[in-house]
C-alpha positions in Angstrom: 128.2 207.9 340.4 124.4 207.9 340.1 122.3 208.7 337.0 118.6 208.8 336.4 116.9 206.8 333.7 117.0 208.3 330.2 113.7 209.9 329.1 112.8 211.1 325.6 112.5 214.9 325.6 112.7 215.9 321.9 110.9 213.6 319.5 112.7 214.4 316.2 112.8 210.9 314.8 116.3 211.5 313.5 117.7 209.2 310.8 121.2 209.8 312.2 121.1 212.0 315.3 124.6 213.2 316.3 126.9 215.8 317.7 125.1 217.2 320.8 126.8 220.2 322.4 125.9 222.6 325.1 126.1 226.3 324.3 126.1 228.3 327.6 125.7 231.5 325.6 122.0 230.7 325.0 121.6 227.9 327.5 120.6 225.3 325.0 121.8 222.1 323.5 122.5 222.0 319.8 122.6 218.8 317.7 122.3 217.5 314.1 120.5 214.9 312.1 123.2 214.1 309.6 121.3 212.3 306.9 118.2 214.6 307.0 120.5 217.7 306.8 119.0 219.3 309.9 120.4 221.4 312.8 118.3 221.3 316.0 118.3 223.5 319.1 116.7 222.2 322.3 116.2 224.3 325.5 116.0 221.8 328.5 114.3 224.5 330.7 111.5 225.6 328.4 111.5 222.4 326.2 111.5 224.7 323.2 112.8 223.1 320.0 113.8 224.8 316.8 115.2 223.4 313.5 117.3 224.7 310.6 118.0 223.2 307.2 121.6 222.6 306.1 122.7 222.6 302.5 124.6 219.3 302.8 124.9 216.5 305.3 125.8 218.2 308.6 127.9 216.2 311.1 128.6 218.6 313.9 128.6 222.2 315.0 130.6 224.0 317.8 130.2 227.5 319.3 132.8 229.9 317.8 134.7 232.6 319.6 133.7 235.1 316.9 130.0 234.3 317.3 127.8 231.7 315.7 129.1 228.2 315.1 131.7 226.3 313.1 129.9 223.4 311.4 131.2 220.3 309.7 129.3 219.6 306.5 129.9 217.0 303.9 132.3 219.1 301.9 134.1 220.9 304.7 134.0 223.5 307.4 131.3 226.2 307.4 130.3 229.1 309.6 126.7 228.8 310.7 124.6 231.9 311.8 121.4 230.8 313.5 120.0 234.3 313.2 119.9 234.1 309.4 120.1 230.4 309.0 123.0 231.0 306.6 126.0 228.6 306.1 129.2 230.3 304.8 132.1 228.1 303.6 135.3 228.4 305.5 137.2 225.8 303.6 136.8 222.5 301.8 138.2 219.3 303.2 139.2 216.2 301.1 137.9 217.7 297.9 139.7 214.8 296.1 137.4 212.3 297.9 133.8 213.1 296.7 132.4 210.0 298.5 133.7 211.2 301.9 132.1 213.4 304.4 133.0 214.9 307.8 131.9 213.0 310.9 132.1 214.1 314.5 134.6 216.4 316.2 135.8 218.0 319.5 137.3 221.3 320.6 140.4 221.4 322.9 141.4 223.9 325.5 143.3 226.0 323.0 140.3 226.4 320.8 141.6 223.9 318.2 138.9 221.8 316.4 139.7 218.1 315.9 137.4 216.2 313.5 137.3 213.1 311.4 136.1 212.1 307.9 134.6 208.9 306.6 133.2 207.1 303.5 129.6 208.1 303.4 128.8 204.6 302.0 130.6 203.1 305.0 132.7 200.7 302.9 136.1 202.2 302.1 138.9 202.8 304.6 139.2 206.4 303.5 138.5 208.1 306.8 141.1 210.2 308.6 141.5 212.7 311.5 142.3 216.4 311.1 143.1 219.5 313.2 141.7 223.0 312.4 143.7 225.8 314.0 144.9 229.3 312.9 142.7 229.1 309.8 144.3 225.9 308.5 143.3 222.2 308.4 146.2 219.9 309.1 146.2 216.1 308.8 147.1 214.3 312.0 148.5 211.3 310.1 145.8 209.0 311.6 143.7 207.4 308.9 142.8 204.0 307.3 139.4 204.0 308.9 135.9 203.3 307.4 134.1 205.3 310.2 135.9 207.7 312.4 134.2 209.0 315.6 135.1 211.4 318.3 137.6 212.7 319.1 137.1 213.7 322.7 139.5 215.7 324.9 140.5 214.9 328.5 139.7 217.5 331.2 143.4 218.5 331.4 143.6 219.0 327.7 146.5 216.6 327.3 144.8 213.5 325.8 142.8 213.0 322.7 140.5 209.9 322.5 139.9 208.6 318.9 137.3 206.1 317.8 137.7 203.5 315.0 134.0 202.4 315.0 134.1 199.4 312.7 137.2 197.9 314.4 135.4 198.6 317.8 138.6 200.4 319.0 139.0 203.5 321.1 142.6 204.8 321.2 144.3 207.7 322.9 147.2 210.0 322.0 149.0 212.9 323.8 148.2 216.4 322.6 151.5 218.1 322.5 151.9 221.9 323.1 152.4 222.6 319.4 149.2 220.7 318.5 150.8 217.6 317.2 149.9 214.2 318.5 152.0 211.6 320.2 151.9 207.9 319.4 148.5 206.2 319.6 147.9 203.9 322.5 145.1 201.4 323.1 142.4 202.6 325.4 139.3 200.3 325.1 138.1 197.6 322.7 134.3 197.0 322.7 133.6 193.3 322.8 131.8 191.4 320.1 128.0 191.6 320.5 128.0 194.8 322.6 127.6 197.2 319.7 129.9 199.6 318.0 131.6 202.5 319.7 130.1 205.8 318.4 130.6 209.3 319.7 132.7 209.8 322.9 132.6 212.6 325.5 134.5 213.1 328.7 133.3 214.1 332.2 135.0 216.2 335.0 136.5 213.0 336.5 138.3 212.2 333.3 135.9 209.3 332.6 135.1 208.6 328.9 131.4 208.1 328.0 130.8 206.3 324.7 127.5 205.8 322.8 127.1 202.3 321.6 125.5 201.9 318.1 123.5 198.6 318.0 124.3 198.3 321.7 121.2 199.7 323.5 123.4 201.7 325.9 126.1 204.2 326.8 129.1 203.2 328.8 131.4 205.1 331.1 135.1 204.1 331.3 137.7 205.3 333.8 140.8 207.0 332.6 142.5 203.6 333.0 140.0 202.0 330.6 137.9 200.2 333.2 134.2 199.9 332.6 132.6 201.6 335.6 129.0 202.4 334.5 126.4 201.5 331.9 123.2 203.5 331.1 120.6 201.5 329.3 118.3 202.9 326.5 115.1 201.7 325.0 116.5 202.1 321.5 119.5 200.3 319.9 121.5 203.0 318.3 122.9 205.4 320.9 125.2 207.8 319.1 126.6 210.5 321.4 126.2 212.2 324.8 126.7 215.8 325.9 126.7 217.5 329.4 124.9 220.8 329.9 122.8 222.9 332.2 123.9 225.2 335.0 126.0 222.6 336.7 126.8 220.5 333.6 124.9 217.5 335.2 122.1 217.3 332.6 123.0 214.8 329.9 121.5 214.8 326.4 121.9 211.7 324.2 121.2 211.5 320.5 120.0 208.3 318.8 119.4 207.0 315.3 117.0 205.1 313.1 119.5 204.5 310.4 120.0 200.8 309.7 116.8 199.6 311.4 114.3 197.5 309.5 110.7 198.6 309.4 109.9 195.8 312.0 112.7 197.1 314.3 111.4 200.7 314.0 108.0 199.5 315.1 109.5 197.7 318.1 111.6 200.8 318.8 109.2 203.7 318.5 111.6 206.0 320.4 114.5 205.5 317.9 115.9 208.7 316.6 114.6 210.8 319.4 116.7 212.8 321.9 117.0 211.5 325.4 117.8 213.3 328.7 119.0 212.1 332.1 120.7 213.6 335.2 124.1 212.6 336.5 125.8 213.5 339.8 129.2 213.7 338.1 129.3 216.9 335.9 130.7 217.1 332.5 133.3 219.6 331.0 132.2 222.7 329.2 133.0 222.8 325.5 135.6 225.5 324.7 134.9 228.0 321.9 136.5 227.4 318.5 139.1 230.1 317.8 
C-alpha cells in the first residue's frame, strides 16, 4: 500500500474536528467541529467549502435514504436538511444523563446506525454504544466508558469495531443477522506514549484505520490486528479518516486543537485543519441510513 503525504486542504481551525464522511450524491465530504457546533462541507474537486451552524454540539452526520442527513447532536438524533439549514429532532438519547453527549458513529450494510455516547467533561464512565434501526434506539449492552469512539463496520458487514479511547483499546464484535452483537473480543491496544485511539474507519481490504489523538499519526491495522502502515501528520491530534472521490482513494482526515496549550498551538499552526492524501487501496462507501 502506498499513500501520499497529508496536506492541509481546508483551514477551518476546528476545536474538535470529527466525523468525516463522503456523500456520493453531491460528491463532497461532510464533517463537523463538535465544540464549535459547526457542520462543514468540502468539495475536493473545486475546493469549495461551506459551513452550517448546529443548535447543539454536533458529533456526526450520515446521508439518509430519505434525503438529507441523520445527525448526532448532544441531546440525540436529528434530521439535518442542508438546503434550509434546519435540524429537526428525531428522538432524544440518554435524556437522564444531561452531562452526556453523542460521539461518533457508523452505518452498516443494512442501513442501521451505530453510535456512542460519552461524558462531555471526559471524567465519568457514563458512555455507551447504541443501535438505531426501524425508528428505535436500542442499547447494545456495551458501556462503562469515558470516551467512546467509532464504531466502524468491516467490508462484509459482519464485524463491528468499537473504541474505548481512554483505555486505549479497540475491540471487535460479530454483527448478527438480527442486529444484536456477539461477545466482544480484543483487536488492538495502543501502546503507552503512542497517543489515544480516536475515530476508526475500514478500507476495502478490511484493514482498520485509526486516528491517534496526541499521537501525530494515523495507523492502519490488518484484520488480524497487525500494524501494517503509519501515516504521519504535522499536528498531534488526528481524530478520524474517511475515503471518498470517484474511486474512494482520496482520504480526508480531521484534526483538533482541543487540549493544546497556546504554546503548542503556535508550534502546530495546522492543528484543527482538514488534511487530504491519496491512497492506492480504496475505502468502502458509507451506506445510507434507513
